C-alpha positions in Angstrom: 26.1 -44.6 -45.6 26.2 -43.3 -49.1 23.9 -40.3 -49.5 21.2 -40.9 -52.2 20.4 -37.8 -54.8 17.3 -37.3 -54.7 14.7 -38.4 -57.7 13.9 -36.5 -61.0 11.7 -37.4 -63.7 12.5 -40.4 -65.9 14.7 -41.4 -63.6 15.3 -43.9 -60.4 16.8 -42.5 -57.4 20.5 -43.8 -57.7 23.4 -43.7 -55.0 25.8 -40.2 -56.0 29.3 -40.4 -56.1 30.7 -39.8 -53.3 33.1 -37.0 -54.8 30.2 -35.7 -57.2 30.6 -32.4 -57.5 27.8 -30.2 -55.3 26.4 -28.2 -58.4 24.1 -30.5 -60.1 24.3 -28.6 -63.4 28.0 -28.8 -63.4 28.7 -29.8 -67.3 31.0 -33.0 -66.2 27.6 -34.4 -64.5 25.5 -34.7 -67.3 27.4 -34.1 -71.0 25.0 -32.8 -73.7 23.9 -35.3 -76.5 26.7 -33.2 -78.8 29.6 -33.9 -76.4 32.6 -35.1 -78.3 33.5 -38.6 -77.5 37.3 -37.9 -77.3 37.2 -34.5 -75.8 37.0 -36.1 -72.5 40.3 -37.8 -72.7 42.2 -35.2 -73.1 40.7 -32.9 -70.8 39.7 -34.7 -68.2 36.8 -33.9 -65.7 35.3 -31.1 -68.6 32.6 -31.4 -71.6 32.8 -29.4 -74.3 30.2 -26.7 -74.7 27.1 -28.2 -77.0 28.2 -26.1 -80.3 30.9 -25.4 -80.0 33.1 -29.4 -80.7 36.4 -28.3 -82.4 37.0 -30.3 -86.0 39.6 -32.3 -84.3 37.4 -33.1 -81.7 34.4 -34.2 -84.2 37.0 -36.5 -85.5 37.8 -37.9 -82.6 34.4 -38.7 -81.4 33.7 -40.9 -84.8 36.5 -42.5 -84.5 35.3 -43.6 -81.0 32.3 -44.2 -82.9 34.0 -47.0 -84.9 36.0 -48.4 -81.6 32.5 -48.9 -79.8 31.3 -50.4 -82.8 34.0 -53.0 -82.7 33.4 -53.6 -78.6 30.2 -54.4 -79.7 30.4 -56.3 -82.9 33.0 -59.1 -80.4 30.2 -61.0 -79.1 29.3 -61.7 -82.4 32.5 -61.9 -84.4 33.0 -64.5 -81.4 29.8 -66.3 -82.2 29.0 -66.1 -85.8 32.8 -67.0 -86.9 32.6 -70.2 -84.9 29.0 -71.1 -85.9 29.6 -72.9 -89.7 32.3 -75.1 -87.4 29.7 -76.5 -85.5 29.1 -79.5 -87.6 32.9 -80.1 -88.0 33.6 -80.0 -84.5 30.7 -82.3 -83.3 32.5 -84.8 -85.7 36.1 -83.8 -84.6 35.7 -84.2 -81.0 33.3 -86.9 -81.1 30.8 -85.3 -79.4 26.8 -84.9 -79.8 25.4 -81.8 -81.3 23.8 -81.0 -77.5 27.3 -81.3 -76.3 28.8 -79.0 -78.7 26.3 -76.2 -78.9 27.6 -76.0 -74.5 30.1 -74.8 -76.6 28.2 -71.6 -76.7 26.4 -71.6 -73.7 29.5 -71.8 -71.6 30.7 -68.4 -74.2 27.5 -66.8 -73.5 27.1 -67.5 -69.9 30.2 -66.1 -69.0 29.6 -63.0 -71.3 26.9 -62.7 -68.8 28.3 -63.0 -65.2 31.5 -61.2 -66.8 29.5 -58.1 -67.0 28.4 -57.8 -63.2 31.8 -58.1 -62.4 33.2 -55.2 -65.6 30.1 -52.9 -65.5 30.6 -51.9 -61.1 34.4 -51.3 -61.8 34.2 -49.4 -64.7 32.3 -47.5 -62.5 34.5 -47.3 -60.0 38.0 -47.1 -61.6 37.5 -45.4 -64.9 36.3 -47.7 -68.5 39.9 -47.9 -70.1 41.7 -50.0 -67.9 39.6 -52.6 -66.9 38.7 -52.9 -70.8 42.2 -53.4 -71.5 42.3 -55.5 -68.8 39.2 -57.9 -70.1 40.6 -57.9 -73.6 44.0 -59.5 -72.5 41.9 -62.2 -71.2 39.9 -62.7 -74.1 42.8 -63.1 -76.6 44.7 -65.3 -74.3 41.4 -67.7 -74.1 40.9 -67.5 -77.5 44.1 -68.7 -77.8 44.2 -72.0 -76.2 40.1 -72.8 -77.8 42.0 -73.3 -80.7 44.0 -76.2 -79.3 41.8 -77.6 -77.1 42.0 -81.4 -77.7 38.7 -82.3 -75.5 35.1 -80.8 -76.0 35.5 -80.8 -71.8 38.4 -78.0 -72.4 36.4 -76.6 -75.6 33.9 -75.6 -73.2 36.2 -74.1 -70.7 38.2 -72.1 -72.1 35.4 -70.7 -74.5 33.7 -69.8 -70.7 36.8 -68.2 -69.8 36.8 -66.4 -73.4 33.2 -65.1 -72.7 33.9 -64.0 -69.1 36.9 -61.4 -70.3 34.5 -60.5 -73.8 32.2 -59.4 -71.6 34.2 -55.8 -71.2 33.9 -55.1 -74.5 29.8 -55.6 -74.1 29.1 -53.4 -70.9 31.9 -50.7 -71.3 30.6 -49.7 -74.7 27.2 -49.1 -73.7 28.4 -47.7 -70.6 30.8 -45.2 -72.6 27.5 -44.3 -74.6 25.1 -43.9 -71.5 28.3 -41.3 -70.4 27.9 -39.6 -73.7 24.3 -39.2 -75.0 21.4 -39.0 -73.5 17.4 -39.5 -74.8 16.7 -39.7 -78.3 20.3 -39.3 -79.0 21.3 -41.9 -77.2 18.6 -44.1 -78.6 19.9 -42.9 -82.8 23.6 -43.9 -81.5 22.6 -47.4 -80.0 21.6 -47.4 -83.8 24.5 -46.5 -85.4 26.3 -48.5 -83.3 24.1 -51.7 -84.8 25.2 -50.6 -88.3 28.7 -51.0 -87.1 28.4 -53.8 -85.1 25.6 -55.2 -87.8 28.1 -55.9 -90.0 29.7 -59.1 -87.8 27.3 -61.1 -88.3 26.9 -60.3 -91.8 30.6 -61.1 -92.7 31.8 -63.2 -89.9 29.6 -66.6 -91.0 30.8 -65.8 -94.6 35.0 -65.6 -93.1 34.1 -68.5 -91.0 33.2 -70.7 -93.6 35.8 -69.3 -96.1 38.3 -70.5 -93.7 36.5 -73.9 -93.7 37.7 -74.4 -96.7 41.2 -73.7 -96.3 41.4 -75.4 -92.5 39.6 -76.9 -90.4 37.7 -75.4 -86.9 40.4 -74.2 -84.7 41.4 -71.7 -87.4 38.0 -70.0 -86.8 40.1 -69.9 -83.3 43.4 -68.4 -84.9 41.9 -65.8 -86.9 39.3 -64.7 -83.9 42.9 -64.9 -81.7 44.5 -62.0 -84.5 41.0 -60.1 -84.2 41.2 -60.0 -80.7 44.5 -58.2 -80.7 44.2 -55.8 -83.2 41.0 -54.1 -81.9 43.0 -54.3 -78.4 45.5 -52.0 -79.7 42.9 -49.7 -81.3 41.4 -49.4 -77.9 44.7 -49.0 -76.1 45.7 -45.9 -78.9 42.4 -44.4 -79.6 39.7 -44.5 -76.8 40.3 -42.3 -74.1 38.5 -42.3 -71.3 34.3 -40.8 -70.6 33.9 -41.0 -67.2 35.8 -38.3 -64.9 37.3 -39.5 -61.7 34.5 -36.2 -60.2 31.7 -38.7 -61.2 33.3 -42.1 -60.3 31.6 -44.5 -57.5 34.3 -44.9 -54.6 32.5 -47.5 -53.0 33.6 -51.7 -53.2 31.5 -54.4 -53.4 29.2 -53.7 -50.9 27.9 -50.7 -52.6 27.5 -51.7 -56.5 25.2 -54.3 -55.2 22.8 -52.0 -53.2 23.3 -49.7 -56.5 22.1 -53.1 -58.5 19.4 -53.9 -56.1 18.2 -50.2 -56.4 18.5 -50.4 -60.3 15.8 -54.1 -60.0 13.9 -52.9 -57.7 12.7 -49.8 -60.4 9.4 -51.1 -62.0 10.0 -49.6 -65.3 13.6 -50.5 -65.5 13.3 -53.9 -64.8 10.6 -54.3 -67.4 12.5 -53.3 -69.9 15.8 -55.2 -68.8 13.4 -58.5 -69.1 11.7 -57.5 -72.5 14.9 -56.8 -73.8 16.8 -59.7 -72.3 13.4 -62.3 -73.8 14.0 -61.0 -77.3 17.3 -61.0 -76.9 17.0 -65.0 -76.2 15.0 -65.2 -79.3 17.9 -64.2 -81.7 19.7 -66.4 -79.8 17.5 -69.3 -80.4 18.1 -69.1 -83.9 21.8 -68.2 -83.8 22.1 -72.0 -82.4 19.6 -73.9 -84.0 20.2 -72.2 -87.5 23.2 -74.2 -88.2 21.4 -77.7 -87.8 17.9 -76.1 -89.3 19.7 -74.9 -92.7 22.6 -77.3 -92.9 21.4 -80.7 -91.4 17.9 -80.9 -92.0 17.0 -78.8 -95.5 21.1 -80.1 -96.9 22.4 -76.6 -96.8 25.9 -76.5 -97.9 27.9 -74.2 -95.1 29.1 -71.8 -97.5 25.1 -71.4 -98.2 24.5 -71.5 -94.2 26.5 -68.2 -94.2 24.9 -66.2 -97.2 21.3 -66.7 -95.6 23.1 -65.6 -92.0 24.8 -62.8 -93.6 21.0 -61.6 -95.7 19.4 -62.1 -92.2 22.0 -59.7 -90.6 21.4 -57.0 -93.6 17.6 -56.9 -92.2 18.3 -56.5 -88.8 20.9 -53.8 -89.6 18.6 -52.1 -92.1 16.0 -51.6 -89.8 17.9 -50.7 -87.1 18.8 -47.9 -89.1 15.5 -46.7 -89.9 14.4 -47.1 -86.4 18.0 -44.6 -85.9 17.4 -42.2 -88.9 13.3 -42.0 -89.1 11.4 -43.2 -86.2 13.4 -42.0 -83.2 12.2 -38.4 -82.5 9.2 -38.6 -84.5 7.8 -41.7 -83.4 7.1 -42.7 -79.3 10.4 -45.5 -78.7 7.9 -47.1 -76.7 5.4 -47.6 -79.4 8.2 -48.4 -81.9 9.2 -51.2 -79.4 5.9 -52.7 -79.1 5.4 -52.8 -82.9 8.9 -54.8 -82.5 7.8 -57.2 -80.1 4.3 -57.8 -82.1 6.5 -58.4 -85.4 8.8 -60.5 -83.5 5.9 -63.1 -82.1 3.9 -63.1 -85.7 7.3 -64.2 -87.1 7.6 -67.2 -84.4 4.2 -67.8 -84.5 4.6 -68.2 -88.0 8.0 -70.7 -87.8 6.1 -73.1 -85.1 3.2 -73.5 -87.6 6.0 -74.4 -91.0 8.3 -76.2 -88.8 5.9 -78.6 -87.3 4.6 -79.8 -90.4 0.6 -77.4 -89.5 1.1 -76.5 -93.0 2.4 -78.9 -94.7 5.7 -79.9 -96.2 7.9 -76.8 -96.4 11.4 -75.9 -97.4 14.5 -74.1 -96.9 12.6 -70.7 -98.7 9.7 -70.2 -96.2 11.5 -70.9 -93.3 14.2 -68.6 -94.2 11.5 -65.9 -94.9 10.4 -66.3 -91.3 13.9 -66.1 -89.9 14.6 -62.9 -92.0 11.2 -60.8 -90.2 12.4 -62.7 -87.0 15.8 -61.3 -87.1 14.8 -57.6 -88.7 12.4 -56.7 -85.9 15.2 -57.1 -83.1 16.3 -53.9 -85.0 13.1 -52.1 -83.1 13.5 -53.9 -80.2 16.9 -53.9 -79.1 18.4 -50.8 -79.6 14.7 -49.0 -77.9 14.8 -51.9 -74.9 18.1 -50.3 -73.8 17.8 -46.8 -74.3 14.9 -46.7 -72.7 16.4 -48.4 -69.9 19.7 -46.5 -69.7 18.0 -42.8 -69.8 16.6 -44.1 -66.1 20.4 -44.5 -64.8 22.6 -41.2 -65.5 24.7 -42.1 -62.6 24.9 -46.0 -62.9 25.7 -46.5 -66.0 28.1 -49.6 -65.7 25.9 -51.0 -62.9 22.7 -50.3 -65.4 25.0 -51.9 -68.6 25.7 -54.9 -66.7 22.4 -55.5 -65.7 20.6 -55.4 -69.4 23.9 -57.0 -70.6 24.0 -60.1 -68.1 20.0 -60.2 -68.1 20.4 -61.2 -71.8 22.9 -63.2 -72.1 22.1 -65.7 -69.2 18.2 -66.1 -70.7 20.5 -66.7 -74.1 22.3 -69.1 -72.7 19.2 -71.0 -71.6 17.8 -70.9 -74.8 20.4 -72.1 -76.7 20.6 -75.8 -75.5 16.8 -76.0 -75.2 17.0 -75.5 -79.2 18.2 -79.6 -79.6 17.1 -81.1 -77.0 14.6 -83.4 -80.0 18.0 -84.0 -81.8 19.2 -82.4 -84.8 16.0 -83.7 -87.4 13.4 -81.6 -86.0 13.2 -77.2 -85.9 10.2 -77.5 -83.7 12.6 -77.0 -80.4 13.6 -73.8 -81.7 10.2 -72.3 -83.0 8.7 -73.1 -79.4 11.5 -71.2 -77.7 11.2 -68.5 -79.7 7.6 -68.4 -79.6 7.8 -68.5 -75.5 9.9 -65.7 -75.5 8.5 -63.7 -77.7 5.5 -64.3 -75.3 7.6 -63.4 -72.3 8.9 -60.2 -73.2 5.9 -58.8 -74.7 4.5 -59.4 -70.9 7.0 -57.6 -69.4 7.0 -55.0 -71.7 2.9 -54.6 -70.9 3.0 -55.9 -67.6 5.6 -53.8 -66.1 6.5 -50.9 -68.0 3.1 -50.0 -68.6 3.5 -47.8 -71.6 0.2 -46.0 -72.0 1.0 -44.4 -68.7 4.7 -43.2 -69.6 5.0 -39.3 -69.7 8.7 -39.3 -69.8 10.4 -36.1 -71.8 12.7 -38.2 -73.2 10.4 -40.4 -74.7 8.2 -38.0 -76.6 8.2 -37.1 -80.0 10.7 -34.5 -81.2 9.3 -31.4 -82.1 11.3 -30.7 -84.8 
C-alpha cells in the first residue's frame, strides 16, 4: 500500500511518490513562485534558489510561458476555427444541425476522457513524453477529419482529435502547478488566459476567411498545420518540469486511489463542479452562437466571427484585470463569487430577451448579454482552477485531469441541448446557460463554503 502523507493547511492528504525525498522541505518538492520554468529541464531534480535565476533562465521561462499558452490555445482553435463552417457542414454532408453539433460534442467528450488517461500518465512518466505522443495523434486525427465523407466518420475522428488534444490541456495545467503556488499560480493562469485567449479572437476570423477561398475541409487542413508547428515547438523548447524524484511509481490502481482521494475532498469537488458548470454555460454559447447570430439574426460568417472576437476580447481583458489587479489584493473566493453572480445575471437577461418577455429584440442587445457573460468567465475560470490546484501539490496531473474532465463532460452534455428546439430559437441556449450558472453558484456556496475558508493561499497579499 502506498504511504499517505500528512495533512497540511489548505491541502488534502495525497499519496506521495514512492521515491520522494525524506526531507519535506527539499527544494524539488515545492518550487517557489520565482522558479524559472526552463531550469528543471537542464538540471532535473533541482530547483533554482528564489531570486537567483539567471537572465537565460528568465528568458527560458518566458518561452515556456508562450509554449503553455499555445497548448491551452489548441482547444479553442480546434473548436472556434470550425464554428463559422457549421451551417456549411450541414449542407455539404446533408445532415441536420443537431447531428453536426455532435461533431463539437464528440471533440469535447474526447478532450474530457483523454485527460483522465493523460493526467495520471504525466504524474508517472513526466510531462514531456505523454504530451508529444498526444500531439502526434492529434495531427493524424485532424488530417483525417479534413477527408471525412460522412457526418458519422467526422464525428468519430473529432472524438479521436479530442482524445489526443487532451494532452495539451491537462499537461499545461500540471506544468503550472509544478512551478507555481498560491496567488502566483492564479496570476499565471490569468497570463495564460491572455495568451490562449487570443485564439478565440482570431480563430473564427481565420475560419471565416478560409471559407472565402475554400470549403469547410480547409479549416481542418489549417488545424493540421497548426498541430505540426506546435508539436515542433514543444519538442524543441518545452523541458521536463516533473523530476523523477517527484513522480508516482504506481499503476492504474494508484491513480484511481489518488483521484478518489481528490474527489473525497469537499472543497476541491466544489471548485471543480463550479468551474465545470461555468464552462458549460460558456460552451452553450460556443455551440449555439453560430446559429443564433447567422440563422436567427441573419448575420454573415464574417460578422459572426467579429462578434465572437469582441466577446473573447472581453474575456481576456477581465482575465488580465483579475491577474494584475485583483489577485493578491482581494480574496480569490470573493472575486470568484462576483464572477459567478455576473454570469447568472447575464444568463437571466438573455433568457428574458430570447423568450420575448422584453418584446422583439435585435442582435445588438443579445450580443451585449453574451459579451457580459463571456467577460465574467475571466473571473470564474482562472480562480476555480487555482483554488482547486492549490489543494493538490503532489498530484497535479490527476487533479488537472479531474478539473478538465468535469468541465468538458458537462460542456459535452450542454452542447446538444442548445439545439433541441431547432435553429429558429435561442431560448434553449439561454435556459442551459441559466441552469448551469445557478448550479455553479450552488456548488460554490454549498461545497466550498467560502465564508469558512481561512487558507493562507486565499488571503490578500500584504504589499
